[in-house]
C-alpha positions as CSV (number, residue, x, y, z in Angstrom):
1,M,25.5,-7.2,16.6
2,P,27.2,-9.0,14.0
3,R,24.8,-10.8,11.4
4,S,25.4,-14.0,12.6
5,D,23.3,-17.1,12.8
6,L,20.4,-16.7,15.4
7,R,21.0,-20.2,16.8
8,A,24.6,-18.4,18.2
9,K,22.2,-16.3,20.3
10,S,19.7,-17.3,22.9
11,V,16.0,-17.1,21.3
12,E,12.6,-18.3,21.5
13,S,11.3,-21.4,19.9
14,P,10.7,-20.6,16.3
15,L,7.5,-19.7,14.6
16,Y,6.1,-22.1,11.9
17,V,4.9,-20.2,8.7
18,Y,1.7,-21.2,6.9
19,T,0.1,-20.3,3.9
20,A,-3.4,-21.3,2.2
21,I,-3.1,-23.2,-1.1
22,D,-6.7,-24.0,-2.4
23,R,-8.0,-23.2,1.1
24,R,-6.2,-25.8,2.6
25,L,-3.4,-25.3,5.0
26,V,0.4,-26.0,3.9
27,W,3.4,-25.4,5.8
28,V,6.0,-23.2,4.3
29,G,8.9,-22.9,6.8
30,T,10.2,-21.9,9.8
31,L,10.8,-18.2,11.2
32,N,13.4,-17.4,13.9
33,L,13.3,-13.9,15.7
34,D,15.4,-12.6,18.3
35,D,13.8,-12.6,21.9
36,S,14.2,-8.8,22.5
37,S,11.6,-6.1,22.8
38,G,9.7,-5.5,19.8
39,E,9.7,-1.7,19.9
40,V,9.7,0.1,16.9
41,P,12.1,1.2,15.5
42,R,14.7,-1.2,16.3
43,P,17.3,-3.8,14.6
44,I,15.5,-7.0,14.0
45,L,17.3,-10.1,14.0
46,A,15.6,-13.0,12.1
47,D,16.2,-15.8,9.7
48,F,13.8,-18.0,7.4
49,R,14.3,-21.6,5.8
50,Y,11.7,-23.4,3.9
51,A,10.3,-26.6,5.1
52,P,11.5,-29.5,2.9
53,S,8.1,-30.8,2.3
54,Y,7.3,-27.4,1.0
55,L,10.1,-27.2,-1.5
56,A,9.2,-30.9,-2.8
57,S,5.3,-29.6,-3.5
58,P,4.3,-29.2,-7.1
59,A,2.1,-26.5,-5.7
60,A,4.8,-24.3,-3.9
61,Y,5.6,-20.7,-5.0
62,P,8.0,-18.7,-3.6
63,L,7.1,-16.2,-0.9
64,D,8.8,-13.3,-2.6
65,P,10.0,-14.4,-6.2
66,I,13.0,-11.8,-6.0
67,N,14.5,-12.2,-2.3
68,L,13.3,-15.7,-1.4
69,P,13.9,-18.1,-4.3
70,L,12.8,-21.7,-3.6
71,R,15.7,-23.0,-2.2
72,D,17.2,-25.0,0.4
73,E,18.9,-22.2,2.3
74,V,18.7,-19.8,5.5
75,F,17.6,-16.2,4.4
76,R,18.9,-13.7,6.9
77,T,18.1,-10.1,7.7
78,T,18.4,-7.2,10.3
79,S,15.6,-5.2,8.8
80,R,11.6,-5.7,8.6
81,F,12.0,-4.3,4.8
82,H,15.0,-6.3,3.6
83,V,14.9,-9.8,2.4
84,L,12.3,-11.1,4.9
85,G,9.9,-8.5,3.7
86,A,7.3,-11.0,2.5
87,L,7.0,-12.3,6.2
88,F,6.7,-8.8,7.9
89,D,4.1,-7.9,5.5
90,A,1.8,-10.3,7.1
91,A,2.6,-9.1,10.6
92,P,1.4,-6.4,12.7
93,D,2.5,-3.0,11.9
94,A,3.0,0.6,13.6
95,W,-0.7,0.7,14.6
96,G,-1.0,-3.0,15.3
97,R,2.1,-2.8,17.7
98,S,0.3,0.2,19.5
99,V,-2.6,-1.8,20.3
100,I,-0.7,-4.6,21.2
101,R,1.3,-2.4,23.4
102,A,-1.9,-1.1,25.2
103,D,-3.2,-4.5,25.8
104,N,0.0,-5.7,27.3
105,A,0.2,-3.0,30.1
106,G,2.0,-0.5,28.2
107,L,5.0,-2.9,27.3
108,M,5.6,-4.2,23.8
109,P,6.4,-7.9,24.1
110,S,8.9,-9.8,22.0
111,E,8.7,-9.9,18.4
112,R,7.9,-13.4,18.2
113,E,4.8,-12.7,20.5
114,V,3.8,-10.0,18.0
115,F,3.7,-12.1,15.2
116,V,1.6,-14.5,17.0
117,R,-0.5,-12.1,18.1
118,G,-1.8,-11.5,14.5
119,R,-4.2,-14.6,14.4
120,G,-3.8,-14.6,10.7
121,L,-5.6,-11.8,9.8
122,G,-2.6,-9.8,8.5
123,V,-2.5,-8.9,4.8
124,G,-2.2,-11.6,2.4
125,S,-2.1,-15.4,2.5
126,L,0.6,-16.1,5.7
127,L,-0.3,-16.9,9.3
128,F,2.2,-17.8,12.1
129,A,1.7,-20.5,14.9
130,P,3.9,-21.2,18.0
131,Q,3.7,-25.0,17.0
132,M,2.7,-27.5,14.3
133,L,-0.7,-27.0,12.9
134,D,-2.7,-29.8,11.4
135,E,-2.3,-29.3,7.6
136,A,-5.3,-31.7,7.2
137,V,-8.0,-29.3,8.4
138,D,-10.0,-26.4,6.4
139,L,-8.9,-23.2,7.3
140,A,-12.3,-22.0,8.5
141,S,-11.9,-24.3,11.5
142,L,-8.7,-22.8,12.8
143,P,-8.7,-20.9,15.8
144,Q,-7.4,-17.9,13.9
145,A,-10.6,-18.2,11.7
146,S,-12.8,-18.2,14.6
147,A,-11.6,-15.4,16.4
148,H,-14.2,-12.4,17.2
149,V,-14.1,-10.0,14.4
150,A,-15.9,-6.8,15.1
151,G,-19.2,-6.5,13.0
152,F,-20.3,-3.3,11.5
153,E,-22.8,-2.8,14.0
154,E,-19.7,-2.5,16.6
155,I,-18.0,-0.1,14.5
156,Q,-18.9,2.6,17.0
157,T,-17.6,0.8,20.1
158,V,-14.5,0.2,18.4
159,E,-14.0,3.8,17.7
160,A,-14.0,4.8,21.3
161,V,-11.7,1.9,22.5
162,L,-9.4,2.9,19.8
163,A,-9.6,6.5,20.4
164,T,-8.5,6.0,23.8
165,I,-5.5,4.0,22.7
166,D,-4.6,6.4,20.2
167,E,-4.9,9.3,23.1
168,G,-2.6,7.2,25.1
169,G,-5.0,5.9,27.7
170,Q,-5.7,2.6,28.9
171,V,-8.6,0.4,28.2
172,D,-10.6,-2.2,30.0
173,D,-10.1,-5.9,29.5
174,A,-13.6,-6.2,28.6
175,W,-12.5,-4.9,25.1
176,R,-9.9,-7.3,24.5
177,D,-11.7,-9.3,21.6
178,L,-12.3,-6.1,20.0
179,L,-8.8,-4.9,20.0
180,A,-7.7,-8.2,18.9
181,S,-9.0,-7.2,15.4
182,S,-6.6,-4.3,15.1
183,W,-3.6,-6.2,16.1
184,D,-2.8,-7.1,12.2
185,I,-3.6,-3.7,10.4
186,G,-0.8,-2.0,8.9
187,G,0.2,1.8,8.7
188,A,0.4,4.0,11.8
189,R,-3.2,5.4,12.0
190,P,-6.3,3.9,14.2
191,K,-8.0,1.1,12.1
192,T,-9.5,-2.4,12.5
193,I,-10.7,-5.1,10.7
194,V,-14.7,-5.5,10.6
195,R,-16.9,-8.3,8.8
196,D,-20.1,-7.5,7.3
197,Q,-23.5,-9.6,7.4
198,A,-22.0,-11.6,4.3
199,G,-19.1,-12.6,6.0
200,E,-16.8,-10.2,3.9
201,L,-13.5,-8.5,5.6
202,W,-13.3,-4.6,5.6
203,I,-10.9,-2.5,6.9
204,A,-12.3,0.3,9.0
205,K,-10.3,3.5,9.2
206,F,-10.9,6.3,12.2
207,P,-11.1,9.9,12.7
208,R,-8.3,11.3,14.8
209,A,-9.1,14.6,17.1
210,R,-6.1,16.7,15.7
211,D,-6.8,16.2,11.8
212,S,-7.5,19.5,10.4
213,F,-9.8,17.9,7.8
214,D,-11.6,14.8,7.5
215,R,-9.1,12.4,6.5
216,Q,-11.5,9.5,5.7
217,R,-14.0,11.6,3.7
218,V,-11.1,12.9,1.6
219,E,-9.8,9.4,1.1
220,W,-13.2,8.3,0.0
221,A,-13.4,11.1,-2.5
222,N,-9.8,10.5,-3.8
223,L,-10.8,6.7,-4.0
224,E,-13.7,7.8,-6.6
225,M,-11.9,9.9,-8.0
226,A,-9.2,7.0,-8.9
227,R,-12.5,4.7,-9.8
228,D,-13.5,7.3,-12.4
229,I,-9.9,7.9,-13.9
230,G,-10.5,4.1,-14.5
231,M,-8.1,2.7,-11.9
232,D,-8.4,-0.7,-9.9
233,V,-10.3,0.4,-6.9
234,P,-11.7,-1.7,-4.0
235,Q,-15.2,-1.1,-2.8
236,A,-15.5,1.7,0.0
237,Q,-18.1,3.3,1.6
238,L,-18.7,5.9,4.5
239,I,-20.6,5.7,7.5
240,E,-21.0,8.0,10.5
241,G,-19.1,7.2,13.7
242,R,-18.9,9.0,17.2
243,F,-16.4,11.3,16.4
244,G,-16.4,11.7,12.7
245,A,-16.5,9.5,9.4
246,V,-15.2,6.1,9.5
247,L,-14.2,4.9,6.1
248,L,-14.8,1.1,5.0
249,V,-12.4,-0.4,2.3
250,H,-13.3,-3.8,1.3
251,R,-10.2,-6.3,1.9
252,F,-8.9,-7.1,-1.4
253,D,-6.7,-9.8,-0.3
254,R,-10.0,-12.0,1.1
255,A,-12.8,-13.4,-0.6
256,V,-16.1,-15.2,0.8
257,E,-16.1,-18.4,-1.3
258,G,-19.0,-21.1,0.2
259,Q,-18.5,-21.4,3.7
260,G,-15.2,-20.1,3.9
261,T,-12.6,-17.5,2.9
262,S,-10.1,-17.9,0.0
263,R,-6.5,-15.7,1.0
264,R,-4.4,-14.2,-1.5
265,H,-0.9,-13.8,-1.1
266,Y,0.4,-10.5,-1.1
267,L,3.7,-8.5,-1.2
268,S,4.7,-4.9,-0.7
269,A,6.9,-3.0,-3.1
270,A,9.0,-2.4,-0.2
271,S,9.7,-6.1,0.2
272,L,10.1,-6.7,-3.5
273,I,12.5,-3.8,-3.8
274,S,14.2,-4.7,-0.1
275,P,16.2,-1.5,0.7
276,S,19.3,-2.0,2.5
277,P,19.3,-1.9,6.4
278,S,22.1,0.7,6.1
279,F,20.4,3.0,3.9
280,D,20.7,6.5,5.5
281,K,17.4,8.3,4.8
282,R,19.6,11.5,4.5
283,D,20.8,10.0,1.2
284,M,17.0,10.1,-0.2
285,D,17.8,12.4,-2.8
286,R,21.4,11.4,-3.6
287,P,22.0,8.3,-6.2
288,Q,21.2,5.6,-4.0
289,G,17.9,7.0,-2.9
290,V,16.9,7.8,-6.5
291,A,17.8,4.2,-7.5
292,T,15.7,2.8,-4.5
293,F,12.7,5.0,-3.6
294,S,11.3,5.7,-6.8
295,Y,8.3,4.7,-9.3
296,A,11.0,3.8,-12.0
297,R,12.1,1.2,-9.4
298,V,8.7,-0.1,-8.7
299,A,8.1,-0.2,-12.4
300,D,11.5,-2.1,-12.7
301,V,9.7,-4.7,-10.2
302,I,6.5,-4.9,-12.6
303,K,8.4,-5.5,-15.6
304,R,10.1,-8.8,-13.6
305,I,7.1,-10.4,-11.9
306,S,3.6,-8.9,-13.7
307,S,1.9,-11.2,-15.5
308,S,0.7,-8.2,-17.6
309,P,3.3,-5.7,-17.4
310,A,2.1,-3.3,-20.1
311,R,-1.1,-2.8,-18.2
312,D,0.5,-2.7,-14.4
313,L,3.2,0.0,-16.0
314,Q,0.2,2.6,-17.0
315,E,-1.8,1.7,-13.8
316,L,1.4,2.6,-11.8
317,Y,1.9,5.4,-14.1
318,A,-1.6,6.8,-13.6
319,R,-1.2,6.2,-9.7
320,M,1.9,8.3,-9.6
321,V,0.0,11.3,-11.5
322,L,-3.0,10.8,-9.1
323,N,-0.8,11.1,-6.2
324,V,0.5,14.5,-7.7
325,A,-2.8,15.8,-8.8
326,I,-4.3,15.2,-4.9
327,H,-1.2,16.0,-3.1
328,N,-0.9,12.4,-1.7
329,T,3.0,12.8,-0.8
330,D,2.7,9.9,1.6
331,D,3.2,7.8,-1.4
332,H,6.2,5.3,-0.1
333,L,6.8,1.9,-1.0
334,K,4.7,-0.2,1.5
335,N,1.9,1.9,0.0
336,T,2.0,0.2,-3.5
337,G,1.5,-3.7,-3.4
338,F,1.0,-7.1,-5.4
339,L,-1.4,-10.0,-5.4
340,K,-0.2,-13.5,-6.6
341,H,-1.8,-15.1,-9.4
342,E,-3.2,-18.8,-9.0
343,D,-0.5,-20.1,-11.1
344,G,1.6,-22.5,-9.4
345,R,5.6,-22.1,-9.1
346,T,5.6,-19.3,-11.5
347,G,5.2,-16.8,-9.0
348,R,3.4,-14.1,-11.4
349,Y,1.8,-11.3,-10.0
350,R,-0.4,-8.1,-10.5
351,L,-0.6,-4.4,-9.2
352,S,-3.0,-4.9,-6.2
353,P,-6.1,-2.3,-6.1
354,L,-5.2,1.0,-5.1
355,F,-5.2,2.1,-1.4
356,D,-4.1,4.5,1.4
357,V,-4.5,7.8,-1.2
358,V,-4.5,10.8,1.2
359,T,-3.9,14.3,0.6
360,Q,-0.9,15.3,3.1
361,E,-0.5,18.8,4.6
362,G,2.7,20.4,5.3
363,S,4.7,17.8,3.0
364,A,6.4,19.5,0.1
365,K,8.0,16.5,-1.4
366,H,6.9,13.2,-2.4
367,M,8.1,10.0,-0.7
368,L,9.2,8.8,-4.3
369,H,11.2,10.0,-6.8
370,I,8.9,11.0,-9.8
371,G,11.1,12.3,-12.2
372,P,14.2,14.4,-13.1
373,V,13.0,16.9,-10.5
374,G,13.4,14.5,-8.0
375,R,10.5,14.2,-5.6
376,E,9.0,17.3,-6.5
377,S,5.2,17.3,-7.0
378,S,4.1,18.8,-10.5
379,F,2.5,17.5,-13.6
380,D,5.8,18.4,-15.6
381,N,7.9,16.2,-13.3
382,A,5.5,13.4,-13.7
383,L,5.4,13.9,-17.4
384,A,9.4,14.0,-17.5
385,G,9.7,10.9,-15.4
386,A,7.0,8.8,-18.1
387,A,10.0,7.4,-20.0
388,R,12.1,5.9,-17.1
389,M,8.7,3.9,-16.5
390,S,8.7,2.7,-20.0
391,I,5.5,4.7,-20.8
392,K,5.7,6.5,-24.3
393,P,5.2,10.4,-24.2
394,K,1.6,10.2,-26.2
395,A,0.1,7.7,-23.4
396,A,2.0,10.0,-20.7
397,Q,-0.1,13.0,-22.1
398,E,-3.4,11.2,-22.7
399,I,-3.1,9.6,-18.8
400,I,-1.9,13.0,-17.5
401,G,-5.1,14.8,-19.2
402,R,-7.5,11.9,-17.9
403,V,-6.1,12.4,-14.3
404,Q,-6.5,16.3,-14.7
405,D,-10.0,16.1,-16.1
406,V,-11.4,14.1,-13.0
407,T,-9.3,15.9,-10.0
408,S,-10.1,19.2,-11.8
409,R,-13.8,18.7,-10.5
410,R,-12.3,17.3,-7.3
411,H,-14.8,19.8,-5.4
412,D,-17.8,17.9,-6.6
413,Y,-16.4,14.8,-5.1
414,Y,-15.4,16.5,-1.8
415,A,-19.1,17.9,-1.8
416,R,-20.4,14.4,-1.9
417,A,-18.0,13.1,0.8
418,G,-19.5,15.8,3.3
419,L,-16.4,17.8,3.8
420,T,-17.3,21.6,4.9
421,D,-16.2,24.7,2.8
422,R,-13.5,25.3,5.7
423,E,-11.8,22.0,5.1
424,I,-12.1,22.3,1.5
425,E,-10.1,25.6,2.0
426,V,-7.5,23.5,3.7
427,I,-7.3,20.8,1.6
428,D,-6.9,23.4,-1.6
429,R,-3.9,25.1,0.0
430,C,-2.0,21.6,-0.2
431,M,-2.4,21.2,-4.0
432,S,1.1,22.3,-4.9
433,A,1.0,20.7,-8.3
434,W,-2.5,22.9,-9.1
435,H,-0.8,25.9,-7.7
436,L,2.3,25.2,-10.1
437,L,0.3,24.8,-12.8
438,E,-1.6,27.9,-12.4
439,D,1.8,29.8,-12.3
440,F,3.0,28.5,-15.3
441,E,-0.3,29.3,-17.1
442,E,0.7,33.0,-16.7
443,D,3.9,32.3,-18.6
444,P,3.3,32.4,-22.4
445,D,6.7,30.2,-23.0
446,H,5.6,27.4,-20.6
447,V,3.7,24.2,-22.1
448,P,2.6,22.6,-19.3
449,A,2.3,18.6,-19.1
450,A,-1.5,18.4,-19.9
451,R,-4.5,20.6,-19.5
452,P,-8.0,19.5,-18.0
453,R,-10.3,19.2,-21.0
454,G,-13.5,19.9,-18.8
């Protein structure tokens, strides 16, 4: 299909895009989506235009400071990650779409309905409505805000329902309200949104029967290691579910304030980098792949939009080294995000707190390029990649040493998380960077990137 204006094609009525500014609803613009099935993956035909009233507002900010500047024009895409990624960040992702399909007799509704199903609980400040909303009302009074969100006491019930969906089964209509809190969530694994007694929102991550080790316990341990290294990490806790541990991670894009909840605008690195829809994954290790899918490219974004680039560059570098140390090779661009500062039109951002740091099995290469040896998971590759991320050699050595100091004691964290000896053996076999370091240390001519000081 040619990249033409959607008005040349039969489409459903537009969606109205809103954001929250000072906890008030503000109409941002209009989103048009084609009326085809929302199956993933498939080409998307979409366009967006800012509302004239928004462009005239002194409080307006670009939804994406790189790809969606505040201009009166139509922005078009044929991909969820290209140009309009800021909008798709706030919409249901792979897991949410799986739940929507299960709630729709196994059929995926149109892309427009997928957006509407999100109920404004997606990441960030955006919400989507099929008709104009009254901007004079407080966000807390919207139907989306009052919709049911499971409490901590309902987690085991939610777990059973989502396990049924994950295994391809059908669920009873009685669970529709519980399912709705899963529609908005990113990623591909079972999860939902829950609310604690204080009204704070958390993401609950659930086990899968086919996992060879408890990923929730591993992620909690990895987050605790990151916290002790000195990284920006959200609150996290483990509780026991019906089928294993459930990891609860506090939502960093929401905060309870008085009688309401404030919302912070969020952008993924994938949206900001905006990969070309024509990119072929077979080119990941060729020049175009290196230029697009790398920590160095994320560092370039930080230099453009961060209100504190030096700090964010060091944080990003430390996260890259941590991913090497714990063998989190699923470090794709959607797993790095940015939160907007409340500073009007300037559109400055900071790295969001760390999330989705899980040790991976069976993957020797990272999703992102690390250094001159590409996506190889090694400390030497991380050290050699420091300069491209504007990290000086001494600082890089210090960061690597700090990460190694903590992660070399990872068995202590695993024990605190409740992992079994058998699970720890499986996890240890994944640690390719540590195995390489041990092999190199047997070579008297090799100087490793850093050594644990503990």
